OpenMM code with the backbone's topology and positions (N, CA, C; nanometers):
from openmm import Vec3, app, unit

residues = "MET ASP ALA VAL GLY LYS GLU PHE SER LEU SER ASP GLY SER ARG LYS TYR LYS LEU ASN LYS ASP THR TYR GLU ILE SER GLN SER GLY GLY SER VAL GLY GLU TYR TYR THR LYS MET LYS CYS VAL TRP GLU GLY LEU ASP ASN LEU ASN VAL LEU PRO VAL LEU SER VAL MET THR PRO GLU ILE SER THR PHE LEU THR ALA LEU ASN LYS GLN LYS GLU GLU GLN ARG LEU PHE GLN PHE MET ASN GLY LEU ASP GLU CYS TYR SER HIS GLN ARG SER GLN ILE LEU MET ILE VAL PRO LEU PRO ASN VAL GLU ASN ALA CYS SER MET ILE".split()
positions = [
    Vec3(0.9575, 1.7485, -0.6511),
    Vec3(0.9384, 1.6264, -0.6243),
    Vec3(0.8176, 1.6494, -0.5732),
    Vec3(0.7232, 1.6484, -0.6876),
    Vec3(0.6041, 1.5557, -0.6825),
    Vec3(0.5478, 1.4691, -0.5585),
    Vec3(0.4464, 1.4517, -0.5366),
    Vec3(0.3723, 1.3564, -0.4235),
    Vec3(0.3782, 1.2051, -0.4590),
    Vec3(0.4095, 1.1333, -0.5868),
    Vec3(0.4262, 1.0427, -0.5970),
    Vec3(0.5932, 1.0029, -0.6306),
    Vec3(0.7266, 1.0557, -0.6598),
    Vec3(0.8169, 1.0929, -0.6623),
    Vec3(0.8872, 1.1002, -0.4947),
    Vec3(0.8279, 1.1544, -0.3830),
    Vec3(0.8709, 1.1543, -0.2794),
    Vec3(0.7884, 0.9756, -0.1307),
    Vec3(0.6708, 1.0205, -0.2419),
    Vec3(0.6663, 0.8479, -0.2027),
    Vec3(0.7579, 0.8039, -0.2100),
    Vec3(0.8313, 0.7001, -0.2854),
    Vec3(0.8947, 0.6417, -0.3459),
    Vec3(1.0214, 0.6821, -0.3401),
    Vec3(1.1389, 0.7814, -0.3350),
    Vec3(1.2356, 0.7864, -0.1928),
    Vec3(1.2657, 0.7780, -0.0889),
    Vec3(1.1230, 0.7607, 0.0192),
    Vec3(1.0504, 0.6670, 0.1238),
    Vec3(1.2058, 0.5214, 0.0956),
    Vec3(1.2030, 0.5120, 0.2061),
    Vec3(1.2611, 0.4406, 0.2836),
    Vec3(1.1325, 0.3093, 0.3271),
    Vec3(1.1519, 0.1419, 0.2811),
    Vec3(0.9898, 0.1163, 0.3218),
    Vec3(0.9384, 0.1126, 0.4566),
    Vec3(1.1141, 0.1724, 0.5492),
    Vec3(0.9604, 0.0910, 0.7085),
    Vec3(0.9746, 0.2883, 0.7175),
    Vec3(1.0084, 0.4265, 0.5804),
    Vec3(1.0001, 0.5298, 0.6301),
    Vec3(0.7798, 0.5394, 0.5288),
    Vec3(0.7715, 0.4254, 0.4263),
    Vec3(0.7057, 0.4103, 0.3894),
    Vec3(0.5706, 0.3650, 0.5109),
    Vec3(0.6053, 0.2661, 0.5136),
    Vec3(0.4571, 0.1631, 0.5945),
    Vec3(0.4843, 0.2809, 0.7716),
    Vec3(0.5624, 0.4182, 0.7965),
    Vec3(0.4510, 0.4411, 0.8970),
    Vec3(0.3745, 0.5261, 0.8657),
    Vec3(0.4361, 0.6088, 0.6620),
    Vec3(0.3566, 0.7197, 0.6359),
    Vec3(0.1753, 0.6530, 0.6696),
    Vec3(0.1760, 0.5757, 0.6145),
    Vec3(0.0867, 0.4813, 0.5553),
    Vec3(0.0212, 0.4134, 0.6598),
    Vec3(0.0304, 0.3896, 0.7136),
    Vec3(-0.0183, 0.3330, 0.9283),
    Vec3(-0.0621, 0.4740, 0.9427),
    Vec3(0.0189, 0.5687, 0.9713),
    Vec3(-0.0958, 0.6963, 0.9902),
    Vec3(-0.1613, 0.7568, 0.9492),
    Vec3(-0.1483, 0.7595, 0.8379),
    Vec3(-0.2330, 0.7784, 0.7235),
    Vec3(-0.3790, 0.7003, 0.7234),
    Vec3(-0.4152, 0.5017, 0.7414),
    Vec3(-0.4955, 0.4477, 0.8271),
    Vec3(-0.5499, 0.6449, 0.9604),
    Vec3(-0.5371, 0.6611, 0.9889),
    Vec3(-0.5500, 0.7278, 1.1418),
    Vec3(-0.6174, 0.8537, 1.1340),
    Vec3(-0.6014, 0.9031, 0.9932),
    Vec3(-0.5225, 1.0442, 0.9966),
    Vec3(-0.6757, 1.0747, 0.8461),
    Vec3(-0.6373, 1.0093, 0.7742),
    Vec3(-0.7252, 1.0489, 0.7123),
    Vec3(-0.9198, 0.9614, 0.7451),
    Vec3(-0.9476, 1.1720, 0.6856),
    Vec3(-1.1168, 1.0678, 0.7494),
    Vec3(-1.1518, 1.1776, 0.6109),
    Vec3(-1.2900, 1.1505, 0.6721),
    Vec3(-1.4770, 1.1910, 0.5373),
    Vec3(-1.4620, 1.2949, 0.4820),
    Vec3(-1.4295, 1.3769, 0.6082),
    Vec3(-1.3860, 1.5072, 0.6458),
    Vec3(-1.5317, 1.6575, 0.5399),
    Vec3(-1.7021, 1.5815, 0.5343),
    Vec3(-1.7838, 1.5893, 0.4627),
    Vec3(-1.8308, 1.5377, 0.3214),
    Vec3(-1.6742, 1.4111, 0.2658),
    Vec3(-1.6412, 1.3770, 0.1275),
    Vec3(-1.7624, 1.3076, 0.1146),
    Vec3(-1.7436, 1.2452, -0.0390),
    Vec3(-1.8611, 1.1119, -0.0559),
    Vec3(-1.7699, 1.0286, 0.0878),
    Vec3(-1.9223, 0.9703, 0.0778),
    Vec3(-1.8596, 0.7683, 0.1885),
    Vec3(-1.7328, 0.7301, 0.0677),
    Vec3(-1.8044, 0.6775, -0.0940),
    Vec3(-1.7263, 0.6853, -0.1806),
    Vec3(-1.5374, 0.7113, -0.1883),
    Vec3(-1.5292, 0.8671, -0.1641),
    Vec3(-1.4504, 0.8836, -0.1806),
    Vec3(-1.3824, 0.8737, -0.0458),
    Vec3(-1.4241, 0.8753, 0.0473),
    Vec3(-1.3492, 0.8473, 0.1601),
    Vec3(-1.2960, 0.6707, 0.1160),
    Vec3(-1.3694, 0.6139, 0.0737),
    Vec3(-1.3428, 0.4590, 0.0990),
    Vec3(-1.2143, 0.4577, -0.0491),
    Vec3(-1.1634, 0.4790, -0.0731),
    Vec3(-1.1200, 0.4792, -0.2550),
    Vec3(-0.9950, 0.5299, -0.1650),
    Vec3(-1.0030, 0.6537, -0.0886),
    Vec3(-0.8297, 0.6429, -0.0185),
    Vec3(-0.7297, 0.5979, 0.0472),
    Vec3(-0.9115, 0.5699, 0.1777),
    Vec3(-0.8324, 0.4240, 0.3025),
    Vec3(-0.8053, 0.3345, 0.1941),
    Vec3(-0.8840, 0.2319, 0.0456),
    Vec3(-0.8378, 0.1867, 0.0051),
    Vec3(-0.6993, 0.1314, -0.0510),
    Vec3(-0.6655, 0.2880, -0.1300),
    Vec3(-0.5358, 0.2975, -0.1672),
    Vec3(-0.4049, 0.3160, -0.1019),
    Vec3(-0.4310, 0.3649, 0.0716),
    Vec3(-0.3503, 0.3348, 0.1308),
    Vec3(-0.3565, 0.1667, 0.1772),
    Vec3(-0.4475, 0.1103, 0.1771),
    Vec3(-0.4606, -0.0557, 0.2880),
    Vec3(-0.3574, -0.1245, 0.1263),
    Vec3(-0.3627, -0.0661, 0.0697),
    Vec3(-0.3292, -0.1184, -0.0860),
    Vec3(-0.1876, -0.1267, -0.0654),
    Vec3(-0.1111, 0.0202, 0.0041),
    Vec3(-0.0575, 0.0127, -0.0319),
    Vec3(0.0670, -0.0093, 0.0913),
    Vec3(0.0020, -0.0563, 0.2151),
    Vec3(0.0351, -0.1694, 0.3513),
    Vec3(-0.0060, -0.2985, 0.2489),
    Vec3(-0.0095, -0.3459, 0.1711),
    Vec3(0.0127, -0.4885, 0.1410),
    Vec3(0.0784, -0.4929, 0.0447),
    Vec3(0.0723, -0.3699, -0.0515),
    Vec3(0.2702, -0.4823, -0.1398),
    Vec3(0.4241, -0.4201, -0.0184),
    Vec3(0.3676, -0.3522, 0.0672),
    Vec3(0.4610, -0.3844, 0.1673),
    Vec3(0.4782, -0.4593, 0.2946),
    Vec3(0.3821, -0.5523, 0.3084),
    Vec3(0.3949, -0.6638, 0.4519),
    Vec3(0.3330, -0.6887, 0.3469),
    Vec3(0.3837, -0.7994, 0.2497),
    Vec3(0.3976, -0.8877, 0.1892),
    Vec3(0.4394, -1.0566, 0.3074),
    Vec3(0.3760, -1.2000, 0.2459),
    Vec3(0.3632, -1.3094, 0.3607),
    Vec3(0.5007, -1.3609, 0.3294),
    Vec3(0.6075, -1.4260, 0.3730),
    Vec3(0.6492, -1.5635, 0.2748),
    Vec3(0.5651, -1.7071, 0.2187),
    Vec3(0.5566, -1.6901, 0.0416),
    Vec3(0.4991, -1.7831, 0.0483),
    Vec3(0.5385, -1.9490, 0.1085),
    Vec3(0.4049, -2.0197, 0.0863),
    Vec3(0.4593, -2.1018, 0.1968),
    Vec3(0.4735, -2.1802, 0.0480),
    Vec3(0.5423, -2.3401, 0.0385),
    Vec3(0.5358, -2.5281, 0.0268),
    Vec3(0.4416, -2.5259, 0.0461),
    Vec3(0.3725, -2.5602, 0.1671),
    Vec3(0.2991, -2.6676, 0.2390),
    Vec3(0.1904, -2.6012, 0.2898),
    Vec3(0.1079, -2.6797, 0.2328),
    Vec3(-0.0420, -2.5461, 0.3541),
    Vec3(-0.1327, -2.6817, 0.3899),
    Vec3(-0.1051, -2.7207, 0.5250),
    Vec3(-0.1377, -2.8071, 0.6259),
    Vec3(-0.3344, -2.6962, 0.6715),
    Vec3(-0.4030, -2.8309, 0.7480),
    Vec3(-0.5122, -2.7667, 0.7260),
    Vec3(-0.4382, -2.7004, 0.9116),
    Vec3(-0.3561, -2.6874, 0.9962),
    Vec3(-0.2939, -2.5244, 1.0293),
    Vec3(-0.3906, -2.4677, 1.0339),
    Vec3(-0.2400, -2.4686, 0.9117),
    Vec3(-0.1591, -2.2686, 0.8812),
    Vec3(-0.3219, -2.1949, 0.7855),
    Vec3(-0.3407, -2.3411, 0.7395),
    Vec3(-0.5021, -2.2425, 0.6303),
    Vec3(-0.5804, -2.1506, 0.8038),
    Vec3(-0.5939, -2.2335, 0.9334),
    Vec3(-0.6406, -2.2233, 0.9786),
    Vec3(-0.6197, -2.0625, 1.0293),
    Vec3(-0.5232, -2.0641, 1.0379),
    Vec3(-0.4124, -1.9195, 1.0895),
    Vec3(-0.4003, -1.8587, 0.9937),
    Vec3(-0.3908, -1.8635, 0.8721),
    Vec3(-0.3724, -1.7391, 0.7777),
    Vec3(-0.5580, -1.7145, 0.7706),
    Vec3(-0.6828, -1.7165, 0.7901),
    Vec3(-0.7536, -1.7211, 0.7762),
    Vec3(-0.8204, -1.6404, 0.8272),
    Vec3(-0.7876, -1.6606, 0.9594),
    Vec3(-0.7346, -1.6018, 1.1257),
    Vec3(-0.6696, -1.4322, 1.1332),
    Vec3(-0.6126, -1.4603, 1.0591),
    Vec3(-0.4536, -1.3861, 1.0180),
    Vec3(-0.5800, -1.2494, 0.9231),
    Vec3(-0.6189, -1.3157, 0.8435),
    Vec3(-0.6878, -1.1702, 0.7594),
    Vec3(-0.8480, -1.1652, 0.7849),
    Vec3(-0.8810, -1.2488, 0.9396),
    Vec3(-1.0388, -1.1732, 0.9903),
    Vec3(-0.9631, -1.0847, 1.0210),
    Vec3(-0.8986, -1.0893, 1.0781),
    Vec3(-0.7879, -0.9746, 1.2092),
    Vec3(-0.7927, -0.8335, 1.1607),
    Vec3(-0.7271, -0.8414, 0.9787),
    Vec3(-0.6902, -0.8057, 0.8788),
    Vec3(-0.8476, -0.7179, 0.8557),
    Vec3(-0.8952, -0.7321, 0.8508),
    Vec3(-0.9722, -0.6629, 0.7566),
    Vec3(-1.1621, -0.6118, 0.8473),
    Vec3(-1.1277, -0.6876, 1.0328),
    Vec3(-1.1945, -0.6400, 1.0884),
    Vec3(-1.0910, -0.4442, 1.1321),
    Vec3(-0.9678, -0.4754, 1.1968),
    Vec3(-0.8789, -0.3218, 1.1919),
    Vec3(-0.9026, -0.2430, 1.0405),
    Vec3(-0.9253, -0.3195, 1.0062),
    Vec3(-1.0037, -0.2239, 0.8477),
    Vec3(-1.1128, -0.0965, 0.8322),
    Vec3(-1.2098, -0.2178, 0.9528),
    Vec3(-1.3563, -0.1372, 0.8963),
    Vec3(-1.3104, -0.0855, 1.0221),
    Vec3(-1.2762, -0.0835, 1.0920),
    Vec3(-1.2492, 0.0099, 1.2779),
    Vec3(-1.1769, 0.1025, 1.2183),
    Vec3(-1.0515, 0.1559, 1.1032),
    Vec3(-1.0176, 0.2237, 1.0413),
    Vec3(-1.1353, 0.3187, 1.0031),
    Vec3(-1.2063, 0.2272, 0.9096),
    Vec3(-1.2072, 0.2602, 0.7894),
    Vec3(-1.3763, 0.3891, 0.9061),
    Vec3(-1.4440, 0.2907, 0.9902),
    Vec3(-1.5111, 0.3464, 1.0691),
    Vec3(-1.4991, 0.4703, 1.1630),
    Vec3(-1.3411, 0.4835, 1.2285),
    Vec3(-1.3273, 0.6032, 1.2367),
    Vec3(-1.3543, 0.6604, 1.1735),
    Vec3(-1.2962, 0.7236, 1.1045),
    Vec3(-1.3070, 0.8754, 1.0014),
    Vec3(-1.4028, 0.8702, 0.9493),
    Vec3(-1.5430, 0.8025, 0.9195),
    Vec3(-1.6415, 0.8598, 0.8959),
    Vec3(-1.7494, 0.9960, 0.9648),
    Vec3(-1.7624, 1.0919, 0.8634),
    Vec3(-1.8470, 1.1999, 0.9805),
    Vec3(-1.9173, 1.1850, 1.0854),
    Vec3(-1.9362, 1.2130, 1.2228),
    Vec3(-2.0525, 1.1532, 1.2709),
    Vec3(-2.1714, 1.2090, 1.1853),
    Vec3(-2.2005, 1.2629, 1.0687),
    Vec3(-2.3745, 1.2174, 1.1026),
    Vec3(-2.3599, 1.0762, 1.0447),
    Vec3(-2.2274, 0.9709, 1.0995),
    Vec3(-2.3086, 0.8183, 0.9862),
    Vec3(-2.3558, 0.7845, 1.1919),
    Vec3(-2.3115, 0.7960, 1.2697),
    Vec3(-2.2990, 0.7380, 1.3922),
    Vec3(-2.4026, 0.5618, 1.3948),
    Vec3(-2.5031, 0.6902, 1.3862),
    Vec3(-2.6493, 0.5911, 1.3999),
    Vec3(-2.6250, 0.4146, 1.2927),
    Vec3(-2.5304, 0.4605, 1.1552),
    Vec3(-2.5040, 0.3587, 1.1219),
    Vec3(-2.3699, 0.2921, 1.1540),
    Vec3(-2.2665, 0.3604, 1.1569),
    Vec3(-2.1908, 0.2698, 1.2324),
    Vec3(-2.2548, 0.2057, 1.3495),
    Vec3(-2.3155, 0.2424, 1.4389),
    Vec3(-2.3624, 0.1568, 1.5910),
    Vec3(-2.4125, 0.0163, 1.5235),
    Vec3(-2.4987, 0.0296, 1.4199),
    Vec3(-2.5790, -0.0487, 1.2993),
    Vec3(-2.4993, -0.1793, 1.2996),
    Vec3(-2.4259, -0.0766, 1.1857),
    Vec3(-2.2574, -0.1941, 1.1211),
    Vec3(-2.2089, -0.2737, 1.2733),
    Vec3(-2.1920, -0.2260, 1.3943),
    Vec3(-2.0956, -0.2705, 1.4412),
    Vec3(-2.1095, -0.3787, 1.5529),
    Vec3(-2.2181, -0.3623, 1.5920),
    Vec3(-2.3078, -0.4666, 1.6025),
    Vec3(-2.3768, -0.5859, 1.4965),
    Vec3(-2.3375, -0.6126, 1.3966),
    Vec3(-2.4054, -0.7520, 1.3237),
    Vec3(-2.2463, -0.8872, 1.3282),
    Vec3(-2.3091, -0.9653, 1.3501),
    Vec3(-2.1682, -1.0791, 1.4078),
    Vec3(-2.2292, -1.1719, 1.3346),
    Vec3(-2.1381, -1.2349, 1.1995),
    Vec3(-1.9688, -1.1662, 1.1998),
    Vec3(-2.0261, -1.0597, 1.1941),
    Vec3(-1.8881, -0.9174, 1.2412),
    Vec3(-1.8654, -0.8306, 1.0977),
    Vec3(-1.8942, -0.8282, 0.9891),
    Vec3(-2.0021, -0.7089, 0.9370),
    Vec3(-1.9330, -0.7057, 0.7636),
    Vec3(-1.7352, -0.6789, 0.6761),
    Vec3(-1.7261, -0.6912, 0.5715),
    Vec3(-1.5913, -0.7153, 0.5527),
    Vec3(-1.6346, -0.5186, 0.5338),
    Vec3(-1.4985, -0.4181, 0.5069),
    Vec3(-1.5612, -0.2809, 0.5238),
    Vec3(-1.5913, -0.2760, 0.3356),
    Vec3(-1.6045, -0.3581, 0.2277),
    Vec3(-1.6251, -0.3118, 0.1549),
    Vec3(-1.7914, -0.3484, 0.1769),
    Vec3(-1.8720, -0.3870, 0.2040),
    Vec3(-1.9985, -0.4894, 0.2399),
    Vec3(-2.0738, -0.2832, 0.2990),
    Vec3(-1.9876, -0.3108, 0.4640),
    Vec3(-2.0271, -0.1961, 0.5376),
    Vec3(-2.0389, -0.1000, 0.4691),
    Vec3(-1.9894, -0.0063, 0.3478),
    Vec3(-1.9055, 0.1137, 0.3114),
    Vec3(-2.0321, 0.0659, 0.2250),
    Vec3(-2.1475, -0.0137, 0.1512),
    Vec3(-2.2530, -0.0449, 0.0900),
    Vec3(-2.3398, -0.0041, 0.1443),
    Vec3(-2.4405, 0.0034, 0.2654),
    Vec3(-2.4526, 0.0197, 0.3629),
    Vec3(-2.4292, 0.1310, 0.4455),
    Vec3(-2.3335, 0.2325, 0.4506),
    Vec3(-2.4703, 0.3956, 0.3980),
    Vec3(-2.4255, 0.4378, 0.3254),
] * unit.nanometer
topology = app.Topology()
chain = topology.addChain("A")
for resn in residues:
    res = topology.addResidue(resn, chain)
    for name in ("N", "CA", "C"):
        topology.addAtom(name, app.Element.getBySymbol(name[0]), res)
């Protein structure tokens, strides 16, 4: 069975586990930053497809504020995952990016490296 077939034969719980594990195990490993970012983005998109939130029929200001905070947390987590897997030769850039307030999103951080 090829990798794609194997991936889709797993239960949702197993797929979520594997994708979450991948976010901690994938690293740049001497490849280009662009290739590394693309690998991570594929994993994040896979997780997004499995972690669908219910559709809201009413949007209150409180719900909007909550969803904004939730998305910010998700974006920060992805930034930290991305930074964690960068090769050590980017440690200075990583430190500089992590000092930016507010933190940039992953796409912007990737373009800074």
